[in-house]
N, C-alpha and C positions, 0 to 999 in steps of 0.2 A: 352207609346209609344215614347214620347222625349227623356228619358234616354236609353231604352231597345236597340235600335239601335247601340248605342255607347258603351253599358256595357255588354251585355248579350255575352257568348259565340259565334263566328262567325258559327259554324256548326251548332247550334241549330238553329240559326236564319236563315240560307239558308234553312235548313230544312221546317221551319215554313213557310217561304215565297213562297220557291221553289215549295213546292210539291201542295199547293193551285193552285198556277200559271201554273204548268204542268197540272192539271188536266183541268184547264179552257181552255188552248190553244189545249190539247187533244180533247175537247168536241168540239171546234169551228173546227178542223181539221175534226172531225168525222160529223158534219153538212153535208159536201158535200159527204163524204165516204158514209153515209147511204143513201142518193138521190142515189148516183150511183148503189148501190148494189139493191136496189127496181127497180130502172128504168130499169139496166140491166137486171134483172129476169123477169120484167114485159113488156118491150118494146125491148129492143135488143140493138145491137150495135150502131144502129143510135141515139137511144135515149142516150146512153154513150157518144156517139161521141157528141152530142148537149151539154152535160153539160159541157165538155170540152170545147166548144167553148164559154159559157157562163162564165167559170171560171175566165178568166182576171177580171170581174169585182167585183167579191168576193174579189179578190185580192187586186183590187184598193179601195175596202172598207176597206181592213185589213190597207192598208199602210195611210188613212188617220185617221183611228182609233189610228194606232202607231206614227202617227207624233205629233197630238195633245194630246194623251192621256199618252205616254211615255215622252213627252216633258215637259207636264205639271206635271207628278208625279216626274220627275229627277228636275226640278226647285223646285216644292215643298218640297223634302227632302234636297236639298241644303240649302234652306234657313232655314227649320228647323234647319238643323245641325248648321247654324250659328246664331240661335237664332231670325231671323228676322221675326216674325210670321204673323205680317200684311201683308207683301210681297207675303209671303207662301199662305195665302188666296187669293190675288188677281190672283196668277198665277192658281189656281184650279178654279176658276170663269171664268176666260177667257179661260181656256182648255174645260171648258163644254159647253160655247157658241160656240166655234169652232168646237166642234164635232157635236153639234146638226146642225148647219148652214151648215156644209159642206155635212152633211147626204142628208138634204132636196136638197140640190143644184144639187148634184150628182143624186138623182131620179128625177129630172125634166129633166136634161140633157140627161140621158140615155132613157128617156121616148120620147123626141122629136127624137133624133138619132137612135133609136132602131135596124133598119134594116142595117143601111149603118155599124153600130158596129159590128152587128153580122156577115156580108161579110167581113169586114176587119180584125174579130178574126179568121176566116179561116172555116166559115160554107161553106159546099157542097150543092149543088142541092137536096140530100137527106136529110140533117140535118137541114137547114134552118128552116122550119117549126116548128119542135122541139125546136129550139134554141129561136125563136121569142116568141113562146109562155111561156116557162120556164122564160125567162129572164122578158119579159113583166110584169109578176106577180111579179117575186123576186124582182124586182126593189123598188117596197113599203116597201120592209123591209129594204132598205139600211139604212135609218134612225137610225131605231131602231139596226142594226148591228154594225153600227160605234160607236152608243153611248155605246153599252154594252160591245163592245171588249175596246175601248177607255177608257170609263168610270171605267172598271175592274182594269185599271193601277192606276188611282187614287185612288179607293176603298182601293188596296194594299197599296200603299203608306200612305193611313190612318191608316194602321195597322190591316186592317180586311181582310186577304188573304182568309179566310174560304168563307165570305160572297160573295166576289168576285167569288168564285169558285162554290157556289151555284146558282148564276144568269147565269153563262154560262152551268152548270149543267141542270138547270130546262128547259131552251131552247131547249137543246138536247132531252131531256126526251120526251117533247112534240112534237119534229120533229120526233123521232122514232116511236110515238105511231101513230100518224096521218098519216105518209107515206104510210104503209101498208093498213092504213083505206080506205083512200083516192082513191089511185092507184089502190087496187084490190077490196075492200068492194064498193067504189062508184063508181068504173071503169072512174075514171077521167084522168087518164092517165100521162102525164107530168104537167099538172096543179094541178093534185093532190098533185104530189112531191113539186111544187112550193108554193102552199099555206102551206102545211106544214111546209117547212121552216120558211116562213114569220109569222106564228104563233108563232114556236119557239123564233123568233126573237124579235118578240113584247113583249113577257113577260120577256126576260132577259133585253130587254132595259129598260122596266118599272121598273125592281126591281133594276137596277143600278142608274135611276134617281131618285127612292125615297131615296137610301141613300145618294147620293151626296147633297139631298136637307137637311140632317141630318148630317153633316159631323163633326165627333168626334173630330180631334185635335185642329183645330181652328175654330171660328165662321165665317161662310159664310154671309155677308151682301148682300143685294141686290144690292149694288152698284160694289161688287165683278165681278159679272156676265155682267157687262157693259164692253164692250172690250176696252182696251187701247192698241194703235200701240207697245209700247215697251215691254208689257207682250207678246203681242201676236208674235210677231218677235223672244223673247228668248225661248217662247214655242216651235215654228217652229224649231228654230236653234237647240235646244237639242232632237228634235224628228226626224230631218232630217234623220240620219242614218238607223233608223228602217224603215222610211217612203222611204226612196231611195231604201233598202233591197228589200221591197214588189213591189215597181214599177218598179225595174229591174226584178223582178221575173214576172211580167204581161206582160214587152215588151218580155221577153224570152218566155213565154207561145203563145204570139202571133205569133213572129216568129218561133217557133216550130210546131203550129199548121198549119202554112203557107207550113213550110219546110215539113211536113209530108205530107201532101197533095199531093203537086206538084212531090217530090220524090216518094210517095208512089206509085202516079200514073203512074211513069216509072218502077216500079220493080213487082215483083210478087205478091204482098199483096193489091194492090189497093189503093184507097184513105181513104176508112173507117176503115179499119184494124189498119194502125199505127195511126190514129187520134184517133179513140178509145182507144188502148193501152196506149199511152202515156199520156192520159188523167187520166188513172186508175192508173198507175204505179205512176206518178207525185203526185196522191193526197194520195197514199199509202205511198210515201216518206215524205208527208207533214207531217203523222202522227210520224215518228222519229224525223223530223225536228221541229215539234210544241214542242214536249218534250224538244228538247235542247231549243226551244225559251222561252220556260216556265221557264227553269233553269236560263236563261239571266234576265228575267224579275224579277224572285224573287231575283237575284242579285243585281238589279238596286237601291231600297230604301237603302240597304246595304252598297252601294258602296258611295250612294250619300251622304248620311248622314255622313258619318265617313269622307270622304274626306273633305267634309265641316267643320267638327270637327277637322280637322288636324291629324287623326289619320290613318296615313298611311300603318302601319304595317298591320292593320285590315283589311285595302282596299285590300292589296296584298293577305291575306289568303282568304279573301272571293272569289276572282277571282281564285285561285288555286284549291279551293274546287269546285265551279261551274265548270271548266273545266275539273276536273277529272272525275265528274259526268256526264257530256256531252258526253266526250270521251268513257266512259262504255256504255251508251246508244247507242252510235253510232257503236260501235261493235255489240252488241247483233243485233242492226237493218241489219248491213251487214250480218251477218250469216244467218239472215231469208231471206233475198233477195237472197243470194245463193245459198241456199238449198232448199227453197221451194217456188219457183216462180209460178209453175203452180198451187199449192193448194191455192196460193193466189188470182191468177187471177181469178180461178175458182168461187170465193165468188161472182163474178160481172156477173153472167150468163154463158151462155153456148157459143161454136163458134165453127168455123173449126179448123183443125189441122193447119192451115197456121196462125190461128190467136193466137194459144197456142205457137208456134214456135217463131212468132215475139215476144210475150210478155214476154217469158223467156229469148231470147237473150238480149232483150232490158234492163230486171232487171239486169243481171249478168254483162253486159258490162258498162251502161250507171251509174249505181249506184256502181261501182267497188270500187271507194274510200268512201264509206260512213262511214267508220270507222273512218275519221279524219275530218267529216264534222262537230262536234260539236265545234271546236276550231274558227272558223272565226265568227260565230254569236255571242258566248259569247264574244270576244273580242272586237267586234264592240259595242257590249252594254254597255263595261267595260268602254271605252273611252268616251261614251256618257254619262254614268251616274256621271263621273268625271269631265263633262263640257267640254270635249277635243271633241267638234263638227265634227271639220275637220279630225280628225283622225279617228272617228265613222263612218263619213260618206264615208272615202277613203274605211274603210274595209268592209261597206257595199255594196260598187260597185263593188269590186273585182271579187266575184265568178259568179254573173252574168252579168254585163255588161263590166268589162275591158277582162276577160277572156272567159266566155261561150257564149256571143252574137257574137263576130266575128268568133269563131270557129263553130257555129252553120250556120253560112254563108259560110265560106270557106271550111269547111272539106267534106259536102256533094256534092260539086263541083267536088273533087277529087275521093271520096269514095261512091256516092249516097247517099241512105238513111243508110248505116252504117256510114257515118259521122257525124249523130245525137248522135248517141251512144256513139264513141271516144270523141266527145267534153265533156262529162260529165264528165269523170275521170280526163282529162287534167286540165280542169277547176277547180275541186276540190282540185287536188293536189297542183296547183299553188297558189290558194286562201289562204290554209291551210299554206304553207310555208311563205308566206309574213304576215300573221296573227301572227307565231311563232317569226317572226324576229323584228317586231315592239314591241310585247310584252316583249320579251326580255330587249329591249331597256328600256321600260318604268319601268319595274322592277327594273332595277338599280336607275333609279329617285326615285322612291318611297321609296326605301331605305334607298338612300341619305337624302331624307327629313324628314323620321321618326328618322334617328340619329341626324339629326340636331334638331328636336322637341324635342327629348328626352334631349339633352345636355340644352335646353333653358330651361325646364322645372326642370332640377336639379339645374341651376343656379338660378332659380327664388324661388326655396326651400331654398337654400344657402343664 
């Protein structure tokens, strides 16, 4: 593992690390999609709208998982590349502690403030009961969801991407099996979907914990799991860009839910149709986005190790391959969203003609710039993996906070509910452009450092 990241062909490494990571992220996205499909067919539009109301908490779980998981993995690989194995072990142990403690804390907070949170997230009179039932149960799974998602990054960093994939896949399979059994077989409704989700998360979390207690690259002593402030802060620093990206998504989801219900009530569609459609479409888009995030996570150990080892040419080559793969996936997603919107939305149950008309238009307008959406998240993780947290944070904030959030507030004032749709492509285009400008500058720096390093190596040999 220690030599492979610095010596093996970059393309082969990216394939080995990115494919399991892509599958893991895809499986994570499918957790919510599976619930949405069965709830839509078993309960209807109000059930789908309720899961959309609850979804910001799933995003918050992912943000905490990436904050401590990616932050711990990046620090681990940077120190492994610099051959400081004792410090690398400390970062893993502190990251595990942070993942577990944050999951337990979030579960407690959500259970205390459940009703006001659901109202804040945009629940209507018709959807509040469903949202309370679903979230009240799924909150028990938050510690396991955070541990499995964040711990998977540590497992990949240790050179076991396939086991990381198996952890996520096992949970998704369990969720998919028990969803229809609980909803239709036992007639448990929303509670059945929620318990199926929690069961899958428990299995995934336990598998990850089992692996972390048997780490391969370094020996994890009990002292490694005792939190130290300097390690915790460094973990959080390198995980912040990924965390902020998810937090921004959560804030946008909350604002969008409330915007949809407010302006939907002023339109011909009413409150529930825009709320349900936006939730479904955003989760479908998350499948494409999760594929790109998976590639960026597969890129992380390669970039961190080689940057720590001062092999800057390999750092740039890995980024170039990752962003190419991400762009290809984004183009395929764009074609699906533009050509087959009705077929996709039909998977989630039936509805009125107004429901399908709104969904088709939302797909085609809001996701119009999907074909360039792979650039921003990969670039953000690229900077983070090199230890350049400020640039990573900036890139994480561009699409969601700096561009999309203000547009979601301003444009609907002028265009009504259509303003929400046009906010998406404008934000996507601006974020991609900024990412390109920043990474072009970084490319010049990397190539200059690579040239200087080669001269030093030649001088040393002479």
